[in-house]
C-alpha positions in Angstrom: 0.0 0.0 0.0 1.9 3.1 -1.2 1.7 6.5 0.3 0.3 8.9 -2.3 1.0 12.6 -2.8 -1.7 13.8 -0.4 0.7 12.9 2.4 3.0 15.8 1.1 0.1 18.1 1.5 -1.0 17.2 5.0 2.5 17.0 6.4 3.2 20.4 5.0 0.9 22.0 7.7 0.7 19.4 10.5 3.3 19.2 13.2 5.5 16.3 14.4 2.6 14.5 16.2 1.7 12.9 12.9 5.3 11.8 12.2 5.6 9.7 15.4 6.4 6.0 14.7 3.7 3.4 15.0 5.7 1.7 17.7 4.3 4.2 20.3 0.9 2.6 19.9 -0.2 0.0 22.5 0.0 -3.6 21.2 2.4 -2.7 18.4 5.5 -4.9 18.9 8.3 -5.8 16.5 6.2 -8.3 14.5 3.2 -6.0 14.1 5.5 -3.1 13.2 7.1 -5.2 10.4 3.6 -6.3 9.2 2.4 -2.6 9.1 5.6 -1.4 7.3 5.0 -4.0 4.6 1.7 -2.2 4.0 3.5 1.2 3.8 2.4 2.2 7.3 5.2 3.4 9.6 3.9 6.7 11.2 0.7 7.8 12.9 0.0 9.9 9.7 0.2 6.7 7.6 -2.4 5.1 9.9 -4.8 8.0 9.7 -4.5 8.4 6.0 -4.9 4.8 5.1 -8.5 5.0 3.9 -11.1 2.2 3.7 -11.6 0.6 0.3 -15.3 0.3 1.1 -17.9 0.5 3.9 -20.0 -2.5 4.8 -23.6 -1.8 5.5 -24.8 -4.2 8.3 -28.3 -2.7 8.6 -30.9 -5.5 8.5 -32.8 -5.8 5.3 -36.0 -7.5 4.2 -35.2 -10.2 1.6 -38.4 -9.5 -0.3 -37.0 -6.0 -1.0 -33.5 -7.2 -1.9 -32.3 -7.5 -5.5 -30.3 -10.5 -6.9 -26.6 -10.3 -6.2 -27.1 -7.4 -3.7 -25.1 -7.4 -0.4 -27.5 -8.0 2.5 -27.5 -8.6 6.2 -30.2 -10.7 7.8 -31.0 -12.1 11.2 -32.5 -15.4 12.0 -32.3 -18.8 13.8 -30.2 -21.7 12.7 -32.5 -24.5 11.6 -30.1 -27.3 10.7 -26.9 -28.9 11.6 -24.1 -27.3 9.5 -22.5 -29.6 6.9 -19.0 -29.3 5.4 -18.0 -30.5 2.0 -14.3 -30.7 1.1 -12.9 -30.1 -2.4 -9.2 -30.7 -2.2 -7.9 -28.0 0.1 -11.0 -25.9 -0.2 -14.2 -26.3 1.8 -17.9 -25.3 1.6 -19.9 -25.0 4.9 -23.7 -24.9 4.5 -26.4 -24.2 7.1 -30.1 -23.4 6.9 -31.4 -20.2 8.6 -35.0 -19.1 9.2 -35.2 -15.3 8.8 -38.8 -14.0 9.0 -40.8 -16.1 6.5 -37.7 -17.2 4.5 -35.9 -20.5 5.1 -32.6 -19.8 3.3 -29.2 -21.4 3.0 -26.0 -19.7 4.2 -22.8 -20.8 2.6 -19.3 -20.1 4.0 -16.3 -21.0 1.9 -13.0 -22.1 3.5 -14.2 -21.6 7.1 -14.8 -25.2 8.3 -14.1 -24.2 11.9 -17.4 -22.4 12.0 -19.2 -25.8 12.1 -18.7 -26.1 15.9 -20.0 -22.5 16.5 -23.2 -22.6 14.4 -25.6 -24.4 16.8 -29.2 -25.2 15.8 -31.7 -22.9 17.6 -29.2 -20.1 18.2 -29.7 -16.5 16.9 -27.3 -15.5 14.1 -26.9 -12.5 11.8 -25.3 -13.1 8.4 -23.9 -10.7 5.8 -23.1 -11.6 2.2 -24.2 -11.6 -1.4 -27.9 -12.7 -2.0 -28.6 -15.3 -4.7 -32.3 -14.6 -5.2 -33.0 -17.6 -7.5 -31.4 -20.2 -5.3 -32.3 -18.5 -2.0 -28.7 -18.6 -0.8 -26.5 -16.1 0.9 -22.8 -16.4 0.1 -21.7 -15.3 3.6 -18.6 -13.0 4.1 -19.4 -12.2 7.8 -21.5 -13.4 10.6 -22.3 -12.6 14.2 -23.6 -15.0 16.8 -26.2 -13.9 19.3 -28.2 -10.5 19.5 -26.5 -7.7 17.5 -25.8 -5.4 20.5 -22.2 -4.5 19.9 -22.1 -4.5 16.1 -22.0 -1.2 14.2 -24.5 -0.8 11.3 -21.9 0.8 9.1 -18.2 -0.3 9.2 -15.1 0.6 7.2 -13.2 -2.2 5.5 -9.4 -1.7 4.8 -7.1 -3.4 2.3 -4.9 -5.4 4.8 -3.1 -8.7 5.0 -1.3 -11.0 7.4 -1.5 -10.4 11.1 -2.9 -6.9 10.5 -6.6 -7.8 10.7 -9.6 -5.4 10.4 -10.0 -5.5 14.2 -6.3 -4.8 14.9 -6.2 -1.9 12.5 -9.4 -0.3 13.9 -7.9 -0.5 17.3 -4.7 1.3 16.1 -6.8 3.9 14.3 -8.6 4.7 17.5 -5.3 5.3 19.3 -3.8 7.3 16.5 -6.8 9.5 16.2 -6.8 10.3 19.9 -3.1 11.1 20.0 -3.2 13.5 17.0 -6.8 15.0 17.0 -5.7 18.2 18.8 -2.8 18.7 16.3 -4.6 18.3 13.0 -4.4 21.5 10.8 -6.5 21.6 7.7 -4.6 22.6 4.5 -7.8 23.1 2.5 -8.8 26.8 2.8 -12.0 27.5 4.8 -13.4 29.5 1.9 -13.2 26.4 -0.4 -14.7 24.1 2.2 -17.6 26.5 2.7 -18.1 27.0 -1.0 -18.5 23.2 -1.7 -19.9 22.4 1.8 -17.0 20.1 2.6 -16.1 18.9 6.2 -12.9 20.1 7.8 -10.0 17.6 8.1 -10.8 16.5 11.6 -14.5 15.7 11.0 -13.7 14.2 7.6 -11.2 11.7 9.1 -13.7 10.9 11.9 -16.5 10.3 9.4 -14.5 8.1 7.1 -13.0 5.9 9.9 -15.7 6.0 12.5 -19.0 6.7 10.6 -22.4 6.7 12.1 -24.1 6.3 8.7 -23.5 6.3 4.9 -24.3 10.0 4.6 -21.4 11.0 6.8 -19.0 8.8 4.8 -20.3 10.3 1.5 -19.5 13.8 2.6 -16.1 12.8 4.0 -15.2 11.1 0.8 -16.3 14.1 -1.3 -13.8 16.2 0.6 -10.8 13.8 0.1 -11.7 13.2 -3.6 -11.8 16.9 -4.3 -8.6 17.5 -2.3 -6.7 14.7 -4.1 -7.9 15.7 -7.6 -7.2 19.4 -6.9 -3.6 18.7 -5.9 -3.1 16.6 -9.0 -4.6 19.2 -11.3 -2.6 22.0 -9.7 0.5 20.0 -10.8 -0.9 19.6 -14.3 -1.9 23.3 -14.7 1.3 24.5 -13.1 3.3 22.4 -15.5 1.2 23.7 -18.5 1.7 27.3 -17.3 5.5 26.9 -16.8 5.9 25.2 -20.2 4.1 28.1 -21.9 6.2 30.6 -20.0 9.5 28.7 -20.6 8.7 27.9 -24.2 7.6 31.3 -25.4 7.2 30.0 -28.9 6.3 32.1 -32.0 3.0 33.6 -33.1 2.3 32.1 -36.6 1.0 34.9 -38.9 -0.8 32.6 -41.3 -2.8 33.5 -44.4 -6.5 33.0 -43.6 -7.4 33.4 -47.3 -5.1 30.5 -48.3 -6.5 28.3 -45.5 -10.1 29.1 -46.5 -9.2 28.4 -50.2 -7.7 25.0 -49.2 -10.7 24.0 -47.2 -13.1 24.9 -50.1 -10.9 22.8 -52.5 -11.6 19.6 -50.5 -14.1 17.2 -52.1 -16.3 17.3 -48.9 -17.4 19.8 -46.3 -15.8 19.7 -42.9 -17.9 18.3 -40.0 -18.8 20.6 -37.1 -16.3 18.8 -34.9 -13.5 19.3 -37.6 -14.3 23.0 -37.8 -14.1 23.3 -34.0 -10.8 21.5 -34.0 -9.4 23.8 -36.8 -10.5 26.9 -34.9 -8.8 25.7 -31.7 -5.5 24.8 -33.5 -5.5 28.1 -35.4 -6.0 30.0 -32.2 -3.0 28.2 -30.7 -0.9 29.0 -33.7 -1.7 32.7 -33.4 -0.8 32.7 -29.7 2.8 33.7 -28.8 3.4 30.4 -26.9 4.1 26.9 -28.1 1.1 24.8 -29.0 0.9 21.5 -27.0 -2.4 20.0 -28.1 -3.8 16.4 -28.3 -6.2 15.8 -31.2 -8.2 12.6 -30.5 -10.9 11.3 -32.7 -12.6 8.0 -33.7 -11.3 6.0 -36.7 -12.4 7.7 -39.8 -13.4 11.0 -38.1 -11.1 13.1 -40.3 -8.2 14.0 -38.0 -5.6 13.9 -40.9 -7.3 16.7 -42.8 -7.3 18.8 -39.6 -3.6 18.2 -39.3 -3.2 19.1 -43.0 -4.8 22.5 -42.4 -2.3 23.2 -39.6 0.5 22.4 -42.0 -1.1 24.8 -44.7 -1.1 27.5 -42.0 2.6 27.0 -41.3 3.4 27.1 -45.0 1.4 30.3 -45.5 3.6 31.9 -42.7 6.8 30.8 -44.4 7.4 27.9 -42.1 8.0 24.2 -42.6 5.8 21.3 -41.3 6.6 17.7 -40.3 4.4 14.7 -39.6 5.8 11.6 -37.9 4.0 8.3 -38.3 4.8 5.0 -36.5 5.1 2.8 -39.6 6.3 3.2 -43.2 3.0 2.2 -44.7 1.1 4.8 -42.6 3.7 7.4 -43.5 3.3 6.5 -47.2 -0.5 6.8 -46.9 -0.3 10.3 -45.4 2.2 11.3 -48.1 -0.1 10.2 -50.9 -3.0 12.2 -49.4 -0.8 15.3 -48.9 0.6 15.1 -52.4 -2.9 15.2 -53.8 -4.1 18.0 -51.4 -1.1 20.2 -51.5 0.0 20.1 -55.2 -2.6 22.7 -56.3 -1.2 25.1 -53.7 2.4 24.6 -54.8 3.4 23.1 -51.4 6.5 20.9 -51.8 6.0 17.5 -50.0 8.6 14.8 -49.4 8.5 11.3 -47.8 11.4 10.3 -45.6 11.6 6.7 -44.2 14.1 4.0 -43.5 13.5 2.7 -47.1 14.3 6.0 -48.8 17.3 5.5 -51.2 20.6 7.2 -50.5 20.4 9.7 -53.4 16.8 10.6 -52.7 17.5 10.9 -49.0 20.4 13.3 -49.7 18.1 15.5 -51.9 15.4 15.6 -49.2 17.9 16.5 -46.5 19.2 19.4 -48.7 15.7 20.5 -49.4 14.7 20.6 -45.8 17.9 22.6 -44.9 17.4 25.1 -47.7 13.7 25.4 -47.3 12.8 24.0 -50.7 10.7 21.3 -49.1 7.7 22.7 -47.2 6.3 19.5 -45.6 8.0 16.3 -44.8 6.2 13.1 -43.8 8.2 10.3 -42.3 8.9 7.7 -39.6 11.6 7.6 -36.9 13.9 8.6 -39.8 12.9 12.2 -39.2 14.7 12.3 -35.8 18.1 11.3 -37.2 20.9 13.8 -36.3 21.4 14.7 -40.0 17.8 15.8 -40.6 17.9 19.6 -40.2 15.2 22.2 -41.1 15.5 25.7 -42.2 12.4 26.9 -40.3 10.3 24.2 -38.7 7.0 25.7 -37.5 4.5 22.8 -36.9 5.2 19.2 -35.8 2.4 16.6 -36.0 2.9 13.2 -34.3 0.4 10.6 -35.4 -0.5 7.9 -32.9 1.6 9.7 -30.3 1.5 6.9 -27.7 3.5 4.8 -30.1 6.5 7.1 -29.7 8.6 7.5 -26.6 8.9 10.8 -24.8 12.6 11.1 -26.0 11.6 10.5 -29.6 8.9 13.2 -29.5 11.3 15.6 -27.8 14.0 15.2 -30.4 11.6 16.1 -33.2 10.4 19.1 -31.3 14.0 20.3 -30.9 14.6 20.4 -34.6 12.8 23.8 -34.8 12.7 27.0 -32.8 9.9 26.0 -30.3 7.6 24.6 -33.0 3.9 24.2 -32.3 3.1 20.5 -31.6 0.0 18.6 -32.4 -0.4 15.0 -31.1 -2.9 12.8 -32.8 -4.5 9.5 -31.7 -7.3 7.4 -33.1 -7.8 5.7 -29.7 -10.9 7.2 -28.2 -10.0 8.1 -24.7 -12.7 8.7 -22.1 -12.8 12.4 -21.2 -11.8 11.6 -17.6 -8.6 9.8 -18.7 -7.8 12.4 -21.3 -7.9 15.1 -18.6 -5.8 13.0 -16.3 -3.2 11.3 -18.5 -2.8 14.3 -20.7 -3.6 17.0 -18.1 -0.7 19.2 -19.2 -2.0 19.3 -22.8 -4.9 21.0 -24.4 -7.3 18.3 -25.6 -9.4 18.6 -28.8 -12.0 15.8 -29.5 -13.3 15.1 -33.0 -16.4 13.2 -32.1 -18.4 13.4 -35.3 -18.3 11.2 -38.3 -18.4 12.5 -42.0 -21.8 12.5 -43.6 -22.6 9.4 -45.8 -20.3 7.0 -43.9 -22.0 3.7 -43.6 -21.9 2.2 -40.0 -20.2 -1.2 -39.8 -22.7 -3.9 -39.2 -21.4 -6.0 -36.2 -22.5 -9.5 -35.2 -21.7 -11.8 -32.3 -21.6 -15.5 -33.2 -20.4 -18.8 -31.7 -17.6 -20.9 -33.2 -20.0 -23.7 -34.2 -21.5 -21.2 -36.7 -18.1 -20.9 -38.5 -19.1 -22.9 -41.7 -21.9 -20.5 -42.4 -19.6 -17.6 -41.7 -16.9 -18.8 -44.1 -19.6 -19.2 -46.8 -20.7 -15.6 -46.1 -17.1 -14.4 -46.4 -16.8 -16.1 -49.8 -19.6 -13.9 -51.1 -17.6 -10.8 -50.2 -14.5 -12.2 -51.8 -16.5 -13.1 -54.9 -17.6 -9.5 -55.1 -13.9 -8.4 -55.3 -13.6 -7.5 -51.6 -10.9 -8.3 -49.0 -11.1 -9.5 -45.4 -9.1 -9.4 -42.1 -9.1 -12.4 -39.7 -7.9 -11.5 -36.3 -6.7 -14.0 -33.7 -5.6 -13.1 -30.1 -1.9 -13.5 -29.2 -1.6 -11.8 -25.9 2.0 -12.9 -25.3 4.5 -13.8 -28.1 5.6 -16.7 -25.9 2.2 -18.2 -25.8 2.8 -21.3 -27.9 -0.8 -22.5 -27.6 -2.1 -19.2 -29.0 0.4 -19.3 -31.9 -0.6 -22.9 -32.6 -4.3 -21.8 -32.8 -3.4 -19.0 -35.1 -1.5 -21.3 -37.5 -4.4 -23.8 -37.5 -6.9 -21.0 -38.5 -4.4 -19.8 -41.2 -4.1 -23.3 -42.6 -7.8 -23.9 -42.4 -8.5 -20.7 -44.4 -5.8 -21.6 -46.9 -7.4 -25.0 -47.5 -10.9 -23.5 -47.8 -10.1 -20.5 -50.1 -6.9 -21.1 -52.0 -5.9 -21.1 -54.8 -8.9 -18.9 -55.8 -8.1 -16.4 -53.1 -4.7 -15.7 -51.5 -4.4 -16.0 -47.7 -1.4 -14.4 -45.8 -0.3 -14.5 -42.2 1.2 -11.7 -40.1 2.3 -12.1 -36.5 4.7 -10.4 -34.0 7.7 -12.6 -34.7 8.0 -11.6 -38.3 10.8 -9.0 -39.0 9.5 -5.5 -39.4 10.4 -5.3 -43.2 8.5 -8.6 -43.7 5.5 -7.2 -41.9 5.5 -4.2 -44.1 5.7 -6.4 -47.2 2.8 -8.5 -46.1 0.8 -5.3 -45.4 1.7 -3.8 -48.7 0.6 -6.9 -50.7 -2.7 -6.8 -48.9 -3.0 -3.0 -49.5 -2.5 -3.7 -53.2 -5.0 -6.6 -53.3 -2.3 -9.2 -54.1 -3.7 -11.1 -51.1 -7.4 -11.1 -50.2 -7.4 -12.5 -46.6 -5.0 -11.3 -44.0 -4.8 -13.4 -40.8 -3.2 -11.3 -38.1 -2.2 -12.0 -34.5 -1.3 -8.4 -33.8 -3.4 -5.2 -33.9 -3.4 -4.3 -37.6 -1.8 -0.9 -37.9 -3.9 1.9 -36.7 -4.7 4.3 -39.5 -3.9 2.0 -42.4 -6.5 2.7 -45.1 -7.6 -0.1 -47.3 -11.1 0.8 -48.6 -11.5 -2.5 -50.4 -11.4 -4.5 -47.1 -15.1 -4.9 -46.0 -15.1 -7.9 -43.8 -13.5 -8.7 -40.5 -13.7 -11.9 -38.3 -12.3 -11.7 -34.7 -11.7 -15.1 -33.0 -11.9 -15.3 -29.2 -13.2 -11.8 -29.2 -13.9 -11.9 -25.5 -10.2 -11.8 -24.8 -10.0 -8.2 -26.1 -11.1 -5.1 -24.4 -13.8 -2.9 -25.9 -11.4 -0.2 -27.0 -9.2 -2.8 -28.7 -12.1 -4.4 -30.5 -13.3 -1.0 -31.7 -9.8 -0.2 -33.0 -9.7 -3.5 -34.9 -13.2 -3.0 -36.3 -12.0 0.4 -37.6 -9.8 -1.4 -40.2 -12.9 -2.0 -42.3 -15.6 0.4 -43.3 -13.2 2.8 -45.0 -14.8 2.7 -48.5 -18.3 3.4 -49.8 -19.3 -0.3 -49.6 -21.2 -1.8 -46.6 -18.7 -3.4 -44.2 -19.1 -6.2 -41.6 -17.4 -7.2 -38.4 -18.1 -10.6 -36.8 -17.1 -11.4 -33.2 -16.6 -15.1 -32.6 -16.9 -15.5 -28.9 -18.3 -17.6 -26.1 -17.8 -15.4 -23.0 -18.3 -17.2 -19.6 -18.7 -14.0 -17.5 -21.4 -11.4 -17.4 -18.8 -8.7 -18.1 -17.7 -10.6 -21.3 -21.3 -10.9 -22.5 -21.9 -7.2 -21.8 -18.8 -6.4 -23.8 -20.0 -8.4 -26.9 -23.5 -6.9 -26.7 -22.0 -3.3 -26.5 -20.0 -3.9 -29.6 -23.1 -5.0 -31.6 -25.2 -2.0 -30.3 -23.0 0.9 -31.2 -20.1 2.0 -33.4 -19.4 5.2 -31.3 -15.8 4.8 -30.1 -16.2 7.3 -27.3 -19.3 5.6 -25.9 -17.5 2.3 -26.0 -14.4 3.8 -24.4 -16.6 5.0 -21.5 -18.1 1.6 -21.2 -14.6 -0.1 -21.3 -13.5 2.2 -18.5 -16.5 1.3 -16.5 -16.0 -2.4 -17.0 -12.2 -2.6 -16.7 -11.1 0.5 -14.7 -8.4 3.0 -15.6 -5.4 0.8 -14.9 -6.4 -1.8 -17.5 -7.7 0.7 -20.0 -4.3 1.8 -21.1 -2.6 -1.5 -20.2 -0.5 -2.1 -17.1 2.7 -0.8 -18.6 1.3 2.5 -19.7 3.0 5.4 -18.0 1.3 8.6 -17.2 -1.7 7.3 -15.4 -1.5 8.3 -11.7 -2.7 6.1 -8.9 -5.3 7.8 -6.8 -5.8 7.0 -3.1 -9.4 8.0 -2.9 -10.7 9.3 -6.2 -12.2 6.9 -8.8 -11.9 8.2 -12.4 -15.0 6.3 -13.5 -17.4 7.8 -10.9 -15.7 11.1 -9.9 -15.8 12.8 -13.3 -17.6 15.9 -12.1 -15.2 16.4 -9.2 -12.3 16.0 -11.7 -13.8 18.7 -14.0 -14.4 21.0 -11.0 -10.8 20.5 -9.7 -9.4 21.2 -13.1 -11.3 24.4 -13.5 -10.3 25.5 -10.0 -6.7 24.6 -10.6 -6.6 26.6 -13.8 -7.9 29.7 -12.1 -5.6 29.3 -9.1 -2.3 28.9 -11.0 -3.2 31.9 -13.1 -3.8 34.1 -10.0 -1.2 35.9 -8.0 -3.2 35.1 -4.8 -2.5 31.4 -5.0 1.3 32.1 -5.3 1.4 34.6 -2.5 -1.4 34.0 0.1 -0.9 32.1 3.4 -4.0 30.0 3.0 -2.6 28.2 -0.1 0.9 27.7 1.4 0.5 23.9 2.0 -0.4 23.4 -1.7 2.6 25.5 -2.8 4.8 23.5 -0.6 3.5 20.2 -2.1 4.1 21.6 -5.6 7.7 22.4 -4.6 8.2 18.9 -3.3 6.9 17.5 -6.6 9.7 19.3 -8.5 7.2 21.0 -10.8 8.3 24.5 -9.8 11.9 23.7 -10.8 10.6 22.9 -14.3 11.0 19.2 -13.9 8.8 17.2 -16.3 6.0 14.8 -15.7 6.0 12.4 -18.7 
C-alpha cells in the first residue's frame, strides 16, 4: 500500500505529532511493526490516511426487498446442523437459517471451523451476497447472538497477514486520539464553505468511524476533491510553466489560403472538424508553443485537420513535419498530402528508412534550404542529419507509439515549433484530462456524412461454416477481409498454434482462388511491411493477423472482419480492430466469434453490436475494466489515486481542473498564506523547478 502525494500536503501544515512512529501505539510490537511497514504504514500519519476501500452496510434488510446479487445482512435462527464439503484444500460449509418467513441457506467458503459454532436454535446475523433464485447467501461475515455490539456501518481496509480489520481499527482509534488536537487543515475554509466540505478532523472521523452512509459520503467528497485538486494543480502549473518557458512564436498565417484549401476539399468539414481547426489556429496565433492532443474516432477526419495546420505553417513561411509510427502509414499520409497540396504549390517529401541514399540526400538538402515545405516520415525524421530551415509545426500521429525522448528530439529540430499530437484511440474524457492533463485536448467526435456504419454481429464458433460461406460472397464481389486472432504474449505457444491452425484452415478453404497471408509479431519489421503492402495492393485477399493491424492503415477494399476469441480483447481494442474495415463506400461487416463465460464478457460483446461510437465504447470499457487496465499495465502517465475513482468522480475532476486553472493563473495562489500547503506540495513534486511529468 503506497503513500500517495496527499501525504505531502497534510505533512506540510501538520506538526510532528503525525510523524511519530507506530511503535508508540499500544499492542504494536516488533512483528506488528514489520507487518504494518509491509503495508507502507510506519507513522501515525500513515495510519490516519490509510483510507477504507469500502464500507460494509450491516443494517438488517428484508429479503423481499433485496435484489439479486445485492449485499445483504439478515438475522434469524439456525434451523439445521451445519455440513462441510471438502474439495481438495477448499471447503464449503452450508447451514439453513430461518429469517422472517424465509428459510434460506447460508454458505461459508473455506471456514470449516465455524461448524462447531453454528448451533441449531441459536440466533445469528449473516452478511453476504444474496442469490435470489437459489435463496442462498454467500456469507462473508456473521455474528452469533443478539446484535448489541455490532455497528451498522463499518469501514473495510485493504490489509493482509497479522494486521486484521479488528487490529487496524484499534490502532486507528489510538492514532486519532493522539493526533486529534494537532490536526491542521490545509484546505482553505473558503473552499470548504463553497463546496460544503467537512474540515479535516471531521472528515477523518466520518470516514474511519462513521455513524451512517451520509457521513461517509461527505467525507469522501472532501478527500476526492482535495486529491484531484492537488493533482490538477501539478498539471496546470506544468502547463503554465511550459508556456512561459517555451515562449514560442506567433504564426502569422494567411487565412485566405486556408479558406481556399478547405473549399478545395471534395467534402465539407464536419462541425467537430471545424471546432478543432478553430482551436488549433487560435493556438498558432498565440505567442506560446502549442501542445495539443487531437483525438478522434477511426475515420473521423483528423488527418485533414492536421493538414490544415501544415497549410497554416506554409502560409507563414514555415515548414511542417508529420511523424507516423510505420512506413506504410507514412506513405499513406504522403499520398494524401501530395494530392491535397499540389494545387497550392506546397512541396511535399516522404522520408523513411527505405528512402534510397540519393533521394535521401536530396530531401535533407531540401529541408535545410527550405525548398521542401512539408515532410512526412517515420523515426527517420529524428536522425541527427535531418535539419530544417524553419520548422514551425510538428504533427505526431498515434503519439502513444513514440517514446517521450523521440517526440522531444523532433520538437527540438525547430525553434519552439507548435506541436499537435494525434490519436485514433478514443480516450474517455476523464482519462484524457488525467493522463494528458498538461496538454490542451481537442476531440473530433463526429463522423463525416454518408459514412455507412459497420454492421457488427456476435456468433459462436460452431457457426463458422456458415460464416466462411458468407465471407466467400464478399471475396467473390472483389472485396478483402481481415481475420484477427488473439496473441496476448508472443511466448504463448498454444495461442500461436491456434493462429496457425486457423491460417491453414482458411488456406485449404479459399486457396488457390483467393490468397491468404499471415502476419504475427515474430515476423521481422520489413517482412510485416511487405505482407501489409501486398494486402493493400490486393495481391492477397485475406490477412490473418495476430497483432493489432496498424492503426490508420487505409484499405477501402477491405469490407469484412472476423475476430476469433473476441472476449479476450477489451472494448477499446475491439473497436480499433473494427475500424480497419468500413473505409470505403461499400457496406462493411465485423463478426465477433466469442463464447464469454462471464457477465462482463457478455456485456462487452453486446455493447459492440449495439454501437459504433468509439467514445461511448471507451466510457463503457473504462466502467468495465477500470483506468489501470484501459491503457494497459505498462502504460505510464496514469496516476494512482488513493481515494478518487476516475469512473465515478468525473464531475469532481472537472471542478478540480477548472479551479486549478484559475488558481495557477492568479497571484493570490502564489502569495497567500492559506494556499501555502499546496505550494509546498508543488515544490516537493519538482514542478516549480521545471521538472517534467512524462
